N, C-alpha and C positions, 0 to 999 in steps of 0.2 A: 139761459138756464134750461129753460123748458125743454128745449130742443137738444141741448146735450144729456139731459137723463133722459128723455125717450129714446134716443139712439143708442144709448150706453147702457141702460137696461135691457135693451132689447138685443145688443151684441154679446151681453154676459149670459143672459138666457139661452142664447143661440150655442155659445161656448161650451155650456156646462150639460148641454143636450137635450134642452126642452124641444119639443115638437114646434116646428116654425109656425103652424097657426096659434097654438097656444101662447107663444113666446110675442107675437105681434099683438093679439089680444091684451095680455099681462102689461105689456109696455104702455099701450095706449089706457088702460085703467088705472095705472100707477099714476101716469103722469097727468092725466084728467084730475086725478084726486087730490094731489100733493101741489100740481100749480095752476091751477085752474078753478074757476066757478062753474062751470059748466056740467050741467047733471050727466051723469054716469050712463043715464040712460041713451044718450047720444050713441053708445058704442052699439047697444043693440037696434035702436033705430036706423043707423047706418048701414049696418051689417047685413040687416034684412032687405033694406032698398037697394044694398050693392049686388046682391044677387037676384033681385027682382026685374031682370032684364029680359026681352025677347031674345035679343043676338045671343046671349050667354045660353040660350038653350040649343045650340048648336054642340057646345061641348061634351055633354053626355052622349048625344046622337053620333057625333063622330068616333068617341070612344067604344060606343057599341058597335059602329060600322067597320072597325078595325078589328075588333074582337071576333065579330061574327067572320070576318074574313080569313082570319088567322084559323079558327076552327073549322071552316067551310072548304077548306082547302084550295083558297085563292093565293094564298101566301106561297105553300108548295109549288105551285104551278108557275108565279111569278121566278121563284129560284130555279125551275129547270128549264125555263126560257132564259133566263140570265147564264146560265150554265153553259145553254148550247152556243150562245153568241159570244161569249168570252172566254169559256174555261180553256180553250187551246193556247191562249197568250200568256207569257211568262208570270207566273204566280198566279195561275187562273182560277182557284179558289179564292182567292184574296180579291180578285177582280170581281169575281161572282158577288160574294158578300159585298163588296160597294155597291155594284150596281141593283143588286136585290133590295138593299136597303132603301136606294132612291126609288124604286118601285113602291116598297113598301109605304114609304114617305109620303107618296100621292094617295094612300088610301087611309091611314092612321092618323096622322096629324099630332102625333106623340113621339117625342124621343125614346123614352122607355121603351113604349110597346114596339116599336121597331128592334130596338138592342136585342129585347126580349124574343120576338117571334122570329126574326133572322138568325140570331146568334144561338138560339136553341136548335135550329137544323146545321148551321155551319161551322161553329165551333167544332162539334165533334168530328165532321166530315173531315175540316183541315188537319184536325188531330190525326187521324187516321191515315192522311197523307204525308204525316211526317214534319207538316208544318209546325214552329214551335208556338205551344200553347199559349204563352205571353202575347206572341205577335196575334194569334187567333183573336183571342178575348179582348185585346186593345184596339183591333182594326172594328169589331163588331160594336163595340164602345162608342169610338169615334164615327164612324159610319152612321151610327144611330141617331146623331146630333142633326144630321139631314131632316130628321121626322118632324120637326119643327118650322122647316125652312119651305122645302116643296110642300105647297098647298095641297089639301087644307091644312091649316096649322092652327092650334087651341092658341098659343100664345097671342099669335095675329089677332084672334077673336077678342080676346081679352084686351090687347092694346088699343084695339078701335074702339071697344065701348067706351075704355078710359080716356081717352083723348078725342073721341068723336070721329076718328078718322073713316073711311071707307073699308070695310073689310073685305069686299069684294077686290077693291084695287090692292091691298094688301098681300091677297092670295097671287093677283098677277104680279106684282111685284116681287114676290119670293121665288119666282121660277127660276131665273136664270141665277141669283145668288146659289140656291140648291143646288143646280147645276154646276155651280163653279166650285162648292165645297165637294161635288164628287169626283171631277176632275183633278184637282189637287191630291184628294187621297189617293185616288186611280195612280198617279204618278208616283206619289210616294211608296204605294204598294210595288209598283214594277221595280223600285230601286231596292226596295229592302230585298224583294225576292229575287233579282239579279245577283245580290250579293249573298244572298244566302245557299242559291241552288234551287230555287221551288219554281218548279217547272210546271207547264201547264198540260193538258191532256194529249198535245202534240197532234190532235185529231180537228182540221180546220173543219167546220161542217156544211155540208153541201146545202144547196139552196133548199132542197126538199125537206133536209131535217130543219133547216130553219122555220118553213113554211108551217110543217107538222108541231113544232113547239109553239110558235106562234098563235096555230089555232087551237092550241090544249090551253094556252094562258088569254085567249081573247079577251073571255068575258071579263078576266082579272084586270087586265090593262084597260079595258072600256070604262071602267069605274071612274077615274080621275077625268077621263074626257068627258063623261057627263054631266059629273060635279062642276068642273071648272068650266067648261063649254056652256052650260046653263047659267052660270054665273055672269059669263063675261058677255053671254049674250041678251039678259036680262030677263030670262025666263023664269027665274026665280032667285030668292035672297040666299045668302050664306047658310041662315038658319035653316031655309027650307031644303036647301040642298044636302044639309046633314041629314034631315029625315028621310029623302030620296036615297040617299047613300045606304042607309039602314034596309029598306024596303028592298034594293037592288041586290045586297048582300044575301038577305034573306032568300030570295028567289033564286039567285046563282046558285046559293050553297045548297039549297032543299031540292030545286028541280032541274038544274043544269049539271052542277057536278055531282049533287046527291051524295053529300058527305057531311052535311049539317042535319044532326037528328035532334030530338027534345033534349036529351043529354050536353049536346053541344049548346044549344041556345040557353038552358039553364047558366052553363059555364061562361056564357058569354054576357049575360045578365047580372050574373052575380058579380063577375070582374068589373064590370062598367060601374054597378052601384057602388062597390068599395071605391073605387079610383074618383068617381064623381063625388061622392061623400066628403073626401079629403078635400079635392078640389075647391067644393062649394066653401066648405069650410073656411079656408086659407083664403078664397076671392072676398067672402063676407067680412070678416074681420080687418084683411087688408085695406079695404074701402073705407071702413071706419079711420083706420090709421092714416090714409091719404087724407081724408076729411080734416082731421084735426091740424096735418101738416098744414094744410091750406089754409086754414082758420088762424094760425100762428105765423102766415105770410112764410115760411121757409122758403118755398120755390122760387120767390122773388128775391130773398136774400143771395140764396145760391148761385142765381142766374148773375147777379151783380158781383159776386166774389169771384166767379169763375171767368166773366168776362175782365175781370180788374186783373186777372193774371195777364192775361196776354190777348193782344187783339189779332194774333195771327191765327188764321183757321186752321191751318196743317196743324199745329201744336195743340189747340183747345180740342179738335177731336182726338189726337192723341191721348189726351188727358181723360177724357172722356171715356175711350175705349179703354184704357189702362184702368180706370175706376170700375166701370162694368165687369170687366174679368175677374177683378178681385171679389167684386158683389157676386157673381156667378159661382164663384169657389166655394161661396160660406151659405148662400141660401138657396130656395129652390126659385125657378124662374116666374111665376104665378106672381108671388108676393112682391117681388124684386119689379115685374113690368108695371105691376101697379101704383107701388110708391113712387119708383124712380121717373116712368114716364112723364107726369105732370111737372116733375122738376126739372128735368133735364130738356125737355122739348122746347120751351122758351129759350133755352140757352143757342140750341142748335138752328131754330128757324131765325135767330136774329143773325146768324152768320149765313143764313142763305140755303140750309138744308131742308128738304121736303119733309114733311110729318111722316109721308109714306116711307121715304128712305130710312128715315130713323126709327121707324116702327121695323123694319129689317135688321137694322144696325144693332139695335137694342136686342132684340132676339137672338142673332146671331153670336154676339159678346156673351149672353145668358146660356147659350145652347153650350158653348164651349166649355162654360163652367160646369156641364154635365161629365167631362173626363178630367175636370180638375180637382184635386184632393182640398181640402177634406171633405167636400158635398160629394161631388161628381157622382151622382145618381146612376149615370150609365156604368160607371167604373164597377159598381157594387151588382148590379144586375149582370155584368158580364163575368165577375168575379164566381160569383153564385152558380153561373151555368156551368162554368170551364172549372170550376171547384179549385182555384189557385189562389194566391196572394196577389196584394197588389205589387208587392215588389217584382214580381216576376213580370208586370206588364211594364214598368216604369220606362225601361231603355226604349220598348218602342212607341209608349205614348209620346213621349217627349217630341219624337218625328211627327206624329199626327196631329200633335198640338200646333207645331210650328207649321204645316202643311194649311191648318184651318185658320191660321193667322194670316197666311197670305190671301185667301179669301175673303176674310174680312176686311184687310186693307183696301183692297181692290174695292171692294161693296162700299168702304166708307169714302174714297176720293174719286169712285167713278160713279156719277150719279146714274149714269146710263144703264149701269147693272140692274136698276129698280126701277127705273123709270121709261126705260125704249120700250117695253112690251105695252106701257100706257098711251104711248105716243106723246109723252111729254119731253 
């Protein structure tokens, strides 16, 4: 009864529009009050303990690094480089949008930041070249999901903290799945562009043009190399890497590209404080929620239930993916990761899936939720940038959604996609 009440009141609060952090806290509070003798101070204690974590310090720093790179000119140069390399292909600007999102994903660690930063440049540019605005906005939203898969990734940090997995290994494991998401979206863009007559620039770049663009974007492209290379080489931890990313962004924006001034720094800091405040609030209360689930032995009960449905590994993973896709369409990926990871990890490890692979799989599922109504946070960002309704995006969203499902299926059932670069 306690479990049913907990999840029931949580879903009701979500459906009536209560912000996710407050819904989690209220559901935990009411359940503790009515169904247990546990002191209510448990919520405050575990909320504070939940955010008192050294690895979680990486989150505000990666957010800040992404913001600094956006206002410091790095994002624009990545777009220019992608435009030179891919603009001549059929549907050139859609290709540029996707590739630019992949580049920016290796900087920001956030799907929303990727959609906002790249979409604000590319949606108007695509509209000007007569691309359907619904297609442009849908693509920006879908490609933005790569932001949480290609490292650095904020959800990977949270998952690693919750289940005790190596954040560095998760970062490396996300590279191939992130590239795979990019490939399926590029393929979809090509097919839609071919059908709708969206041409590229028609100008195949010369080696000199590519080199000139590469030199201009070199310092932006170097950022993920420094971050991931340092982590993989054992020079610094993911948390230390996030601080290095901030310092690097400041140096490049101020002294090399010379586009980052005090106003830009203030804008980046303010945006970071707002996002990190919301994120920390959700993390703390989600930790308290998860602790209560553990005390009620709900993870063990769900493991027993799911394995009792079927012993077929393929079907069990399919059920888990369908469940996570549904959850991702309803709530934010941060509380979903904190609450569901300890519940589902014992199930997948029992059938032989690596905790590292599952970290990528759960993040991909919840990332696809960014473009799935009613939650679909990337949709709302793209809608705001393009100033259109969701109805104008739906017919294109379906194709991008299906493409991302292909990438998810490959990642789920082919462990090499996540473990190959780790040498496993």
